[in-house]
N, C-alpha and C positions, 0 to 999 in steps of 0.2 A: 020076485022070490028073497026071501031075507036071509042076509050075510050072517055067516056065524062066525061070533069071536073065539081065538085061539089065546089062551093064557099061558102056553108055555114059555115063549121069551122073557113074559115077566118073571117066571121063577126061576129061569136061568140067571136074570141079573140080581135077584136078591142072593141067591147062593153065592155067585162071585165076590159080592159084600159082605156076606159073612165069613166067606172066606178069608179075606184081607184081613176084617178085623181081628178075625183069631189067629192068623199070621203074625202080626203085628203086636199083639198082646203076648204072645210066647215069648218073641224075639226082644222086647222090650228089658226085660230083667238081662238078658246075655249083654245088650247093648252096654247098660248101666254097669256090668262088673267090668267089662273091657275097659269104659272110662276110668274108672277106680281104679284099675289096676295098672293103668297108664300113668295116673296121677301119683300113685303109689312108689313108681318104679324111680332109680335112680335118674338124676338130670341134673346140669349144669349151663349156666350160661357167662358170657363174659361181654363186657363192652368197655369202650374207653373214648376219652374225650378228643375233640377234633386233634386231627395230626399235627405233630410237633415242627415248630419252623424255628429253628437256630439262628439266634443275631451273633455274627463271627467278627464284627466290627472290633480291632484291636483294643478300642477305649471302655469299648460299653458289651464285650465280652461276656456271656452267662452262659452256665449249665440249662437245659432245658429239660423239664418235666411232664410227663405224660399221667395223668391221672386215670385209672382203671377200677373196675367194679365186675367182681367174681359173686356171683347169687345161685343160692341151692333152691330151686323151686321145687324139689320134693319134698316127701311127707316125714323123711326122717334125718337125722344127723349125718353128713356126708364129710370126707377128709378130699379134698379137691387139689390137686397140684397143676402149677402153670409152668409151661415151657416157651422159649423163644427162639424164632428163626431170625437171625439175624446174620448178613454178611456184607462188613465193613470192617477194614481193618485199621482206618485212620480215627474211628467214631466208636466209643465204647456205649454199648445200653446194657444198662444194669436194673435189676428189676429189686425192689426194695424187701419182697417175699415172694417165694414160689410155692410154699404148700399151706394149707388154710385149712381148719376145721369150722365148718359153719352148720349151725343149728337148720332145722327145716324151716324153709321159708325166709331164711335171712340172707343177708349179703354182708361182702368186707371190699372196702377198697386197699389198693395199693398204687404205688408209685414207681415209672420206669424212668431213669434218669439217662440222659442223652449227654453226652461230653465230648471233647475233641480240639482240635488246635484252630487260632484265629485265622484270618484272611482266606478261607473258603472259598473256592469259587462259585457265585451265584448257580451254577448249574449242577452244584452237589446235589442226590437226589438218591435215596436206599429205601425199599421196601421191608417190610417187617411182618412177621405172624405172631400170634399168641395162642397156644394151643391149652386149652384146660379140659381137665381130666377126673372122672370120679374115681378114687384109687379105693373108697370103702365107703359103703351106706348102710347106716345103722350097725355099723361094726365091721360087718363082712363084706368081702371082696366080691362086688357085684360079677354075676355073670352075664358075658356081654350078649346081647340080643339085637339083632338090627332096628326093631321099632321103637327100642329105647335110646333115650339121647344121652349116653354117657360121656360125649366129646363135645367141647365148644372151641371156635377159634375166632379171632377179631385179626383182620388184616389191616394195616396202614402204610402212610409214607413219612419218612424224613426228610425234610428237604433244609434250605439255608436261605435266609432272607438276602435280599439284595442292598447294599450299602454303600455309599459315595464319600470320597475323599479325595479333594481335588488340593493341587498347589500351584500358586501363580507365580511365575519367577520372569526377573528382569534386571539387564545386566548394567544398565546404568539408571541409576535413582537420584542423581544430581539435580539441582534445581535448573529447571529452562527458564531462560531469559527470552523473552520475545520482543520483537519491534512491533510498532501499530499494523493491523493486517496480516502479520504472520502467521503461516501457519506451520506446524511443528507435528512430526508423525512419532506416536509412542510407540515402541515395538516391544513386545513378551513373548512369553511361552505359559503354557500351563501342561501339567502331568496329571495322571489319574490313577490314584493309588488307592481306588474302590475295586471290589470283587466282580465287577461287570462291567462291559461298554459301556461308555458315558457320553451323551452329549453334554461337553462342558459349554457354558455362557460366560462369557465375561463382557462387564458392563462398566459404566461410570455411577459408582454409586450415588455421586452430589451432584448429579447431572443439573439438577434446578437452581443449585447454588451458583455453578459455573454460568449458567445462562443468563441468571440476574446481573453477574457480572461484567457481563458483554461478551463472552467466549461462546463459539458455536463448534459444531462438527458437521463438518460438510459431508463425510461420507458414513454419520450415524453414528450411535453410542453405545453399541454392542456387538460382539461376534460371536459365533458359538461352532463348534467343532466334534466330530464323533471321535472318541479316543479309546482306544482297547483298555482293557485293565493291564496296569503296568505301563500303559505306554506314554509318549510325550508329543504333544501337538505341533503341528510347523510353526515358524516364526509368525505372527499374526500383531496388528497394529492399528490403534487406533490414530486420527487424526484431530488436532485441536486449533483452531483458530483464532487468535487473538483479538481484542475489541480493535474498531477503526478510530474511536474519539476515548480519550481517557484525559479526567481533569487532576488526576492524583496517581500515585505508584499504586498497582494493583498487585497484590501477593497474595495468592489462594493458593488452598491444597488440592490437589486433583486426587480423588480417592478411587482404583480401578480394583474391581472385585470379580473372582472366579467362583462359581457356583456349580453343584451336582444338579442335573435334571431327573437325575436316578432316584436320589433321596433328598426331600423335602427338609429332613431333620440334620442333612448333614450338614457339617460347618464349613463356611466359606472363606476364602482364602484374599487377602489383601494387601496391596502395595499403596503407598502415598507419596506423591512427588509434589514439588512446588511449582506454581507457576508464577513468574514476575513479568511483569510489564511496568517500565519505568514512565514517568510522568517527563513530557518532550519541553524542552526549553526554548522560548521564543525569544528572539535576537533580531533586530532589525538593523539596517543599512550597511551588512558584510556580505558584498555580493548576492543580495537578492535571497539570502538564508532566512528563514522565517524560524524552523526550527531545530534546536541542537541540543545536544545530551550534555549531560556535565563536563565528561571529557573534553567534547569540542569548545566548551565554554572557556575552559582554562586555555587550550591550545588559542583560540585566537584573543583572547584576553591577554596573552604573552605578547601576541603579536601586534596588536593595539599598542599595548606600553612602549615595545621597542619601537614602534612608528613614530609616538608623541615624544619620546625622550628625542631622536634622532632630528626632529624638527625643531626640538628646543634647542640643540646644539646648533644648528643651520643658523636659526635667527641669532643666537649670541655671537657667533663669528662673524655674521654678514653687520651685526652692528657695531663689533668692535672694529673691523677693518673699514667701515665707514668714515666713523670717528677720526680714525687717523689719518685718513685720506684729506678730509676737510680743515684740518689743524696743521698751519703753517710750521708749527714745533715741532711737527712729527720727527722732521729730519734737521739735525744742528749741525752746523760748522764749528769748530772748535781751534781756533788759532792759538797756537800755543808760541811764547816768545823765544827767540833762539836764544839758546842757551851754549855760553863756550863753556863754562863750567859748571859743575854742579852747584845750584843756588835752590833756595828756597821756592815753592811756587805762590804764583801772585795769588792775593786775597781773591782779586775780582775772578781769575778763572776758577778758583773752588766754588764761589759763589754761583757758576754758571751750571756746574755739575750738580748743587744742590736744587736749583731750578728744575732741571730734567728730571729728576728723582719726585719731585713735589709732583711734575706732570703724571708721572706713572701712578704715582698715590692716587692722585685725583681720577684715572681710569678705573683702580681698583673700588673705589668707592662707589664710581658709577656702575660697575658689575654686579656688585653687592646690593645695590637699589634694584638692579633689575631682577636678582634672583628674588628677593624680598617682595617684588611686583608680581611674580609668577606665584 
């Protein structure tokens, strides 16, 4: 049996294609009119640079400016106004312009200036909104229509940058005189004058120089502490140990530096103290003392001089006494003649007195010779 072909489905498919083509043909002008109408309608756009961040450091404060652009994408000239939404009592937000006459397809720039006090906290933050509106389009006030872009807005945030400011404080900045191997504690405090909590670090800035001179730091060369804004650290210290051997007097400066870890560009605070290690003196034969300071040398020198003088006096006395004991003429008996009446002394008796004084003169000469020999 021969199968019969039914052409009806083919005809139905062709009719659908023809109907769709006809519908598209008639709708295309309508869509084109709608697009043209949209391009010709009032419109506005607004955009700004990255959000403002203010530096409130007391030494480097400046007002911060934000650059914004308002544009007219329509086909006719427009008058556009811009209004701000801002709620911050301590910071001003000022627009350089708030009304613009912009030709079709053109744009204009304006700036917003933020100004306020220094030392604001790093937590300071405010949101703001800029609202742009088409006031006139082609010289007439446009009628609001939902599908037309009569308004545009920009939302941003104002913030404050973190800055560091530290101060190192030390009550005793005098010269530290150390003996060999002596350890000395250097105490200090530091303050945070920045606008945020800061981990302040205190270190020995010239550590390499001190190590080369023989000093050491048994407990480390730095300390660090978190200090609140406007706060003061606890009393901290660094320990320095003097060299164990020196060949000359050492006088070197120790530079202690405090730095902010919040702000790499922040200025540091320094205190300089002097470390002094005197050269020891070597003296032998005095009670086994090998090393003495200058003061010890003067003391023991005075003792030694007094001892030498005492020995000299003792030797002199012994020599004089010994000489007198060996001489028979040390003690003389002088017999005077009986004088019944006042008579002149005998010349021979006077000669005996002269001989006695001559002996004393000889002894004085001997003493002078002895002193000259010394």
